[in-house]
Each structure stands twice: as C-alpha cells, then as structure tokens.
C-alpha positions, 0 to 999 in steps of 0.5 A: 500500500503507497499514501501520500500527505501532505498539509493541506492549509497554509500549503494547497490552501491559503491560511487566513489569519485569525481576524480574516477568518472571523471577518468571515465568518460575521458576513456569514452572519450577516447573510443569515441574519445572525448576530456576527459574535455569537455566531463566530464565538460559535463556528470557534467552539461550541460546533467547532469539534464536529465539524472537524469530526464529521459529526456536522459533514458538511457546510450548510449543516454547521450553519443550520446547527450555529442558526438553531443554537441563537435561533435564528430562523435557517432560510435557504436563500440565508445558508445559500448566499453564506456558502457562496462566500 
C-alpha cells in the first residue's frame, strides 16, 4: 500500500489569519441574519469539534446548527449566500 500525506491548510490552501477568518464568519452571519459575535463564538467553540469529526459533515449542516443554537430562522437562500462566500 502506498499513501501520500500533506498539510492542506497553509500548503495548498491559503491559511487565513484569525482576523480574516472572523471577518469572513461575520459576513456569513450577516447573510443568515445572525448576530456576528455569537456566530463566530459558536463556529470556533460549540460546533468546531462536530465539524472536525464529521458529525456536521457539510458547511450547510454547520450553518443550520449555529442558526438553531442562536434561535435564528434558517433560510435556504441565506445559507446558499453564506456558503458562496
């Protein structure tokens, strides 16, 4: 068996700074009608492990979970707009 391992982020994909990442997350929150700071906190906190372990398999699932945690009505168009960012 042969395998190749590589570090995707920072090697093949530009790694964002925390400030850049948080700004992008706030833009996503705006698309969803969610409060920016709370959205960022849930992204980095409560949903991070579920996202990294595949419990929240897609970005859409992650966004819906965050919206549900924030009691924000999920809108398919808002989710699509946030994903497109």
